[in-house]
C-alpha positions as CSV (number, residue, x, y, z in Angstrom):
1,M,-49.7,107.5,130.9
2,L,-47.5,105.5,127.9
3,P,-44.6,103.8,129.9
4,A,-41.3,105.6,130.8
5,A,-39.5,102.7,130.0
6,R,-40.6,102.0,126.5
7,R,-37.7,101.9,123.8
8,A,-36.8,104.9,122.4
9,V,-36.4,102.7,118.8
10,L,-39.6,102.9,117.5
11,G,-41.0,103.1,114.2
12,A,-39.0,102.5,110.9
13,V,-35.3,101.5,110.9
14,A,-33.0,103.7,110.4
15,I,-31.3,104.0,107.1
16,A,-27.9,105.7,107.5
17,L,-26.7,106.6,104.1
18,A,-22.8,106.5,104.2
19,T,-23.2,107.8,100.2
20,G,-25.0,110.5,97.9
21,L,-70.6,111.4,107.7
22,A,-74.0,113.5,109.1
23,A,-75.5,113.6,112.2
24,C,-75.3,115.4,115.7
25,T,-72.2,117.0,116.9
26,G,-70.0,115.2,119.2
27,G,-68.2,117.0,122.2
28,D,-64.9,115.8,121.2
29,G,-65.2,118.2,117.7
30,G,-66.6,117.1,114.4
31,A,-69.9,116.1,113.1
32,G,-71.3,112.3,113.5
33,L,-73.6,110.2,115.7
34,S,-71.2,110.5,118.6
35,G,-72.1,110.4,122.8
36,A,-74.9,108.2,124.7
37,L,-76.7,108.5,121.4
38,G,-74.1,106.9,118.7
39,D,-73.1,104.6,121.2
40,Q,-76.5,102.9,122.0
41,L,-77.8,103.3,118.0
42,G,-74.2,101.8,116.6
43,R,-73.1,99.8,119.8
44,I,-70.3,96.9,118.6
45,G,-69.3,94.1,121.1
46,D,-68.8,95.3,124.7
47,G,-69.5,99.6,123.4
48,S,-65.4,99.8,122.7
49,T,-66.3,100.6,119.2
50,S,-69.7,101.8,117.6
51,Y,-70.7,102.1,114.1
52,T,-72.0,105.9,113.3
53,G,-72.2,106.0,109.7
54,T,-70.0,108.1,107.2
55,Q,-66.7,109.6,108.6
56,P,-67.7,113.1,109.3
57,G,-65.8,115.2,106.1
58,L,-65.3,112.1,104.2
59,V,-66.2,113.3,100.5
60,G,-66.1,111.1,97.1
61,P,-62.8,111.6,95.2
62,D,-62.2,113.2,92.1
63,R,-61.0,112.4,88.5
64,L,-58.4,114.1,86.8
65,K,-59.4,115.3,83.3
66,P,-57.5,114.8,80.5
67,G,-54.3,117.2,80.2
68,Q,-54.8,117.9,84.0
69,K,-51.6,119.0,86.0
70,P,-52.4,116.2,89.5
71,P,-52.6,117.4,93.0
72,Q,-49.8,117.4,94.9
73,F,-50.6,114.8,97.6
74,V,-48.4,114.8,101.2
75,V,-49.4,112.4,104.2
76,F,-48.4,112.8,107.3
77,S,-48.8,110.1,109.6
78,W,-47.8,108.9,112.9
79,D,-46.6,105.6,114.6
80,G,-47.9,104.5,117.6
81,A,-50.2,107.4,118.2
82,G,-50.7,106.9,122.1
83,E,-51.6,109.9,124.1
84,D,-49.1,110.4,127.5
85,R,-48.1,113.5,129.5
86,A,-46.5,115.4,126.5
87,R,-50.0,115.6,124.9
88,L,-48.3,115.5,121.6
89,F,-51.5,113.6,120.1
90,A,-53.4,116.2,121.0
91,R,-51.0,119.1,119.9
92,F,-50.9,117.8,116.5
93,R,-54.4,116.7,116.1
94,E,-55.3,120.4,116.8
95,V,-52.5,121.5,114.5
96,G,-54.1,119.5,111.8
97,K,-57.7,121.4,112.3
98,K,-56.1,124.4,112.7
99,Q,-54.3,123.5,108.9
100,G,-57.8,121.9,107.7
101,I,-55.8,118.9,107.1
102,T,-56.3,115.2,107.4
103,M,-53.7,112.8,108.8
104,T,-52.9,108.9,109.8
105,Y,-52.3,107.8,113.1
106,F,-51.1,103.8,113.3
107,L,-52.3,102.6,116.6
108,S,-50.0,100.4,118.6
109,G,-52.8,97.9,119.7
110,V,-50.7,97.3,123.1
111,Y,-51.4,100.9,123.9
112,L,-55.5,100.5,124.6
113,L,-53.9,97.2,127.2
114,P,-53.5,97.8,130.6
115,E,-50.3,96.3,132.1
116,D,-52.1,94.0,134.6
117,K,-54.0,92.3,131.7
118,A,-50.7,92.2,129.7
119,E,-51.2,88.2,129.3
120,L,-53.9,88.7,126.9
121,Y,-51.3,89.1,124.3
122,D,-49.6,86.5,122.8
123,P,-47.0,87.7,120.6
124,P,-45.8,85.8,117.9
125,R,-42.2,83.8,118.6
126,H,-42.2,85.8,122.2
127,K,-43.5,85.1,125.7
128,R,-47.2,85.8,126.3
129,G,-47.4,89.4,127.8
130,R,-44.2,90.7,126.4
131,S,-43.9,93.9,124.1
132,D,-40.6,95.7,123.6
133,I,-43.1,99.0,123.8
134,G,-44.8,97.9,127.1
135,F,-48.3,98.5,128.1
136,N,-50.5,101.2,129.2
137,D,-52.0,102.2,132.6
138,T,-55.8,103.4,133.0
139,E,-55.4,107.3,132.7
140,G,-52.9,106.1,129.7
141,I,-56.0,104.7,127.7
142,K,-58.2,107.2,128.7
143,A,-56.4,109.7,127.1
144,T,-55.7,107.8,124.0
145,V,-59.2,106.6,123.3
146,R,-60.1,110.7,123.9
147,E,-57.4,111.8,121.3
148,L,-58.3,108.8,119.0
149,R,-62.5,109.3,118.7
150,A,-61.6,112.9,118.6
151,A,-59.0,112.4,115.6
152,W,-61.4,110.3,113.8
153,L,-64.6,113.0,114.4
154,D,-62.4,115.4,112.5
155,G,-61.8,113.4,109.7
156,N,-58.0,111.3,110.1
157,E,-57.5,107.9,109.6
158,I,-56.5,105.4,111.9
159,G,-54.7,102.7,110.6
160,T,-52.3,100.0,112.6
161,H,-49.0,99.7,114.0
162,F,-49.4,96.1,115.4
163,N,-48.6,95.6,118.7
164,G,-45.2,94.8,120.4
165,H,-43.0,96.4,118.6
166,F,-40.4,93.7,118.1
167,C,-37.4,93.7,115.6
168,G,-34.5,92.5,115.1
169,P,-33.2,88.6,113.6
170,V,-34.6,87.1,117.1
171,G,-38.1,86.9,117.4
172,G,-38.8,90.4,115.0
173,G,-41.2,90.9,112.2
174,A,-38.9,90.2,110.0
175,T,-38.8,86.4,111.0
176,W,-42.8,85.7,111.3
177,S,-44.9,83.8,108.8
178,P,-48.2,84.9,107.2
179,D,-49.8,82.9,109.7
180,E,-48.4,84.6,112.8
181,W,-48.7,88.3,110.9
182,R,-52.6,87.1,110.9
183,S,-52.4,86.3,114.6
184,E,-50.8,89.4,115.2
185,L,-53.3,91.7,113.3
186,D,-56.3,89.7,114.7
187,Q,-55.3,90.7,118.7
188,A,-54.5,94.4,117.4
189,R,-57.8,94.3,116.2
190,S,-59.1,92.5,119.4
191,F,-57.6,95.1,121.7
192,V,-59.1,98.4,120.2
193,K,-62.6,96.3,120.1
194,N,-62.3,95.4,123.4
195,W,-60.5,98.3,125.8
196,R,-63.8,98.8,127.8
197,T,-63.5,95.7,129.0
198,N,-59.8,95.2,129.4
199,A,-59.1,98.5,131.1
200,G,-62.0,98.3,133.3
201,L,-63.8,101.1,132.0
202,P,-67.6,100.3,131.1
203,R,-68.8,103.7,131.2
204,E,-65.9,105.4,129.1
205,R,-67.5,106.9,125.6
206,S,-67.1,104.4,122.8
207,L,-64.9,105.2,119.8
208,P,-66.9,106.2,117.1
209,F,-66.6,103.7,114.4
210,D,-66.6,100.2,113.4
211,Y,-62.8,99.2,113.7
212,D,-63.3,96.1,110.8
213,R,-64.2,98.8,108.5
214,E,-62.5,101.3,109.5
215,L,-58.8,100.0,109.4
216,I,-57.6,99.9,105.7
217,G,-53.8,100.2,106.3
218,A,-50.8,99.5,108.4
219,R,-46.8,99.9,109.2
220,T,-45.0,97.4,110.2
221,P,-42.4,98.2,113.2
222,C,-39.0,98.7,111.9
223,L,-40.5,98.0,108.6
224,E,-39.6,94.2,109.3
225,G,-41.6,91.3,107.7
226,R,-43.3,93.2,104.9
227,D,-43.3,90.7,102.7
228,N,-45.2,88.0,104.8
229,F,-47.9,90.7,105.8
230,L,-48.1,91.5,102.1
231,A,-49.3,87.9,102.1
232,I,-51.9,88.4,103.7
233,A,-53.4,92.2,103.7
234,A,-55.7,92.4,100.9
235,R,-57.8,89.5,102.4
236,Q,-57.7,91.4,105.3
237,G,-59.4,94.5,103.7
238,F,-56.3,96.3,103.5
239,R,-56.1,98.8,100.4
240,Y,-52.5,99.9,101.1
241,D,-49.3,99.3,103.0
242,S,-46.5,102.2,104.0
243,S,-43.9,99.8,105.2
244,G,-41.7,99.8,102.4
245,I,-38.6,102.5,101.0
246,S,-39.1,104.4,98.0
247,E,-37.7,107.0,96.0
248,Q,-40.5,110.1,95.1
249,I,-41.8,108.3,92.8
250,W,-45.6,107.5,91.8
251,P,-46.9,104.8,93.4
252,D,-48.4,101.1,92.5
253,R,-49.8,98.4,94.0
254,K,-48.2,95.2,95.2
255,H,-49.9,92.1,96.3
256,G,-53.2,93.6,95.7
257,V,-52.9,96.8,97.9
258,W,-51.6,100.1,97.3
259,D,-47.3,100.7,98.0
260,L,-47.0,103.5,99.9
261,S,-43.9,103.3,101.3
262,L,-41.8,106.3,103.0
263,Q,-39.5,108.1,100.7
264,M,-35.9,108.9,101.0
265,V,-35.4,112.7,100.9
266,P,-32.9,115.3,101.1
267,V,-30.6,115.8,104.1
268,P,-29.4,119.9,103.6
269,G,-25.5,120.3,104.1
270,R,-24.8,116.5,103.5
271,A,-24.3,114.5,100.1
272,F,-26.8,112.1,101.3
273,E,-30.7,111.2,101.6
274,T,-32.4,109.4,104.4
275,L,-35.8,108.2,104.8
276,S,-38.8,110.9,105.7
277,T,-39.2,110.3,109.2
278,D,-37.8,111.9,112.6
279,Y,-36.6,108.7,114.2
280,N,-34.0,108.2,110.6
281,F,-33.1,112.5,110.7
282,M,-32.1,111.9,114.2
283,I,-29.9,108.9,113.9
284,N,-28.2,110.4,111.6
285,Q,-27.7,113.4,113.9
286,S,-27.2,112.6,116.8
287,G,-27.1,108.6,117.0
288,T,-29.3,109.0,120.4
289,A,-32.2,110.5,121.8
290,K,-30.3,113.0,124.2
291,G,-28.2,114.6,121.9
292,A,-25.9,117.9,122.8
293,P,-28.5,120.4,123.2
294,S,-26.5,123.0,121.4
295,M,-27.1,120.9,118.5
296,H,-31.1,120.8,119.3
297,T,-32.0,123.8,117.0
298,L,-30.3,123.2,114.2
299,W,-31.0,119.4,113.7
300,G,-34.7,120.4,114.1
301,N,-34.3,123.2,110.9
302,Q,-32.2,120.5,109.0
303,M,-35.1,118.3,109.2
304,R,-37.3,120.4,108.6
305,D,-35.4,121.8,105.6
306,G,-35.4,118.2,104.5
307,L,-39.1,117.6,104.4
308,I,-39.3,120.8,102.5
309,Q,-37.0,120.3,100.2
310,G,-38.5,116.9,99.1
311,F,-41.6,118.6,98.9
312,N,-40.6,120.8,96.4
313,R,-38.9,118.7,94.6
314,A,-42.1,116.5,94.1
315,Y,-44.4,119.6,93.5
316,Q,-42.4,121.3,91.0
317,G,-41.4,117.8,89.3
318,N,-43.3,114.8,88.8
319,R,-46.0,115.6,91.6
320,A,-45.2,112.3,93.6
321,P,-47.4,111.9,96.6
322,L,-44.8,112.9,99.4
323,I,-45.3,110.5,102.5
324,I,-44.0,111.1,105.8
325,G,-43.5,109.3,109.1
326,N,-43.3,110.5,112.6
327,H,-43.5,109.6,116.4
328,F,-45.6,111.3,119.4
329,E,-41.7,111.6,121.0
330,S,-39.5,114.6,122.6
331,W,-36.3,113.2,120.9
332,N,-33.5,116.1,121.2
333,G,-35.6,117.8,123.2
334,G,-39.0,118.1,121.3
335,T,-36.5,119.6,117.9
336,Y,-38.6,117.0,115.4
337,M,-42.1,117.8,116.6
338,R,-41.3,121.7,116.1
339,A,-39.7,120.6,112.5
340,V,-42.8,118.5,111.7
341,E,-45.4,121.2,112.6
342,Q,-43.2,124.1,110.9
343,A,-42.8,121.5,107.5
344,I,-46.7,121.3,107.8
345,G,-47.4,125.0,108.0
346,Y,-45.1,125.7,104.9
347,I,-46.2,122.4,102.8
348,C,-50.2,122.6,103.2
349,V,-51.0,126.3,102.4
350,Q,-49.5,126.1,99.0
351,R,-51.4,126.1,95.9
352,D,-53.0,122.8,94.9
353,V,-51.6,120.8,97.4
354,R,-53.7,118.1,99.6
355,C,-52.5,117.1,102.8
356,V,-54.5,113.9,103.5
357,S,-55.1,111.2,105.1
358,F,-53.6,107.7,103.5
359,R,-57.5,106.7,103.4
360,R,-58.2,110.0,101.2
361,L,-55.1,109.1,99.2
362,V,-56.3,105.8,98.3
363,D,-59.4,106.6,97.2
364,W,-58.2,109.0,94.6
365,L,-55.5,106.7,93.4
366,D,-58.6,103.8,93.0
367,A,-60.7,106.9,91.3
368,Q,-58.2,107.6,88.4
369,D,-57.8,106.1,84.9
370,P,-55.5,103.1,85.6
371,E,-53.5,104.2,82.0
372,V,-53.0,107.7,83.6
373,L,-51.4,106.0,86.7
374,K,-49.0,103.9,84.8
375,R,-47.8,107.1,82.5
376,L,-47.3,108.8,85.9
377,R,-45.3,106.2,87.2
378,T,-42.6,106.8,84.2
379,L,-42.0,110.1,85.6
380,P,-38.0,110.3,87.3
381,V,-38.0,111.8,90.3
382,G,-38.4,115.3,90.6
383,R,-38.8,115.8,86.7
384,A,-42.1,117.3,85.2
385,P,-43.1,116.2,82.0
386,D,-40.4,117.6,79.0
387,S,-43.9,118.3,77.1
388,G,-45.7,119.9,80.0
389,W,-48.6,118.4,81.7
390,K,-51.6,119.0,79.3
391,D,-49.6,117.5,76.4
392,F,-48.3,114.3,78.7
393,L,-51.6,113.5,80.2
394,T,-53.9,113.8,76.7
395,T,-52.3,112.8,73.8
396,S,-49.7,109.8,73.7
397,S,-46.8,111.6,74.2
398,P,-43.5,110.1,73.5
399,G,-41.5,109.4,76.8
400,S,-40.3,106.7,78.9
401,D,-41.9,103.8,79.3
402,K,-39.9,102.6,82.3
403,P,-40.4,102.4,85.7
404,G,-39.5,106.1,87.5
405,G,-36.5,106.8,89.4
406,S,-33.5,108.7,90.5
407,P,-32.7,111.2,87.2
408,A,-29.3,111.1,88.5
409,A,-28.6,107.3,88.5
410,G,-29.8,105.4,85.4
411,T,-30.6,101.8,87.0
412,A,-28.1,101.2,89.7
413,P,-29.5,102.4,93.3
414,R,-27.4,104.1,95.5
415,P,-25.5,102.2,97.9
416,G,-27.9,100.8,101.2
417,A,-30.7,102.9,99.9
418,G,-32.8,100.3,99.5
419,A,-31.6,97.9,102.7
420,A,-31.0,97.5,106.2
421,E,-29.6,95.7,109.0
422,P,-32.4,94.5,111.0
423,G,-32.6,95.8,114.1
424,T,-29.8,98.6,113.7
425,G,-29.4,102.1,112.8
426,R,-27.7,101.7,110.0
427,A,-27.4,100.7,106.5
428,A,-26.0,97.5,105.6
429,G,-22.6,97.5,104.6
430,A,-22.5,101.1,106.1
431,A,-20.1,102.1,108.9
432,G,-22.4,103.5,110.5
433,A,-25.1,106.0,110.9
434,A,-22.9,109.1,110.6
435,P,-24.1,112.6,112.1
436,A,-25.9,114.4,109.5
437,A,-24.6,117.9,110.8
């Protein structure tokens, strides 16, 4: 199981704004070379991973036709991606299968490293064997591998959330050099590629993918250190990064990779917005993972409705992809897990909506005419083309050639929207994390 003492503060740093491929079927679900056959034919290294061919269900992207309205993409993603007794990984993998969608799981490499092998981890600017989210035990590693295997066979993506989850001004990711990020990434890959040996589990079934090929995207812990990570990302084979903060506008490339940042979404009933993660809603509501039980239902409903409002703003407006981040945590009685499941149930059944992994989104983006994407980036938050989609994406109709942004704010961002004090739960310059309800 995952260590009970791990920190509650996982994933994105809080932004509390004070103002406004085909083969035999495997036992874990999905198709592809699996089980003993796949392990033998595609075994890599100690057999922790194996190449089994193209991922099941992965199809080539379509290209927008002239004048065609773009689909509404929505990405649900998960930071950490370890399985424990709460079985939240299994729960949402089944939710994805039921809804016929794919998601991205950003794996923390230390969740495949047992506590008694902690010394194998040499984190940047910290003592060897230290991790701010702990390590795992044998049963926890077996459970995590089981879910990772099944998730990939279901068509989901496995990205990285790196390892020790160090945040803040003392040794946090924001202080790391590009070479230190490279070391952290190399170790994250190593823990995935050698879990059998490290955990003493030589008879456990292999992960059915080559992680060096599979790994194309990341989210840094607390969204820290992005610039220095991006300095190495493209050369390491990455195609996107989701470690930033953005509004709901069409993405562009940054340092050669797609910038698929988390986004600001409404907080229903409040005059400000927050980042599209369960953690940020929690910080704005209770400021703690164990808030008043009498408020749990209201807080969960507020997150669900905020995500749906953000979705509708894009769906009825500029059709910018909606990016959502979550954690397998039972904060405030598990109300945010309920909120995410209900949001998936509402959003992913709408017409012309594609709830997909980041991999499938970047495949689609790469397949588009760059001039079409450039034009889409001129659309502000929540605003469809005045001339209609057919005219907007067919002719050289007049329109702003400036990047999209909030229709209510011409050039100046909302106070605190783009920065936060490292390792804290409040926006830079803000008095604190104001409750959202």
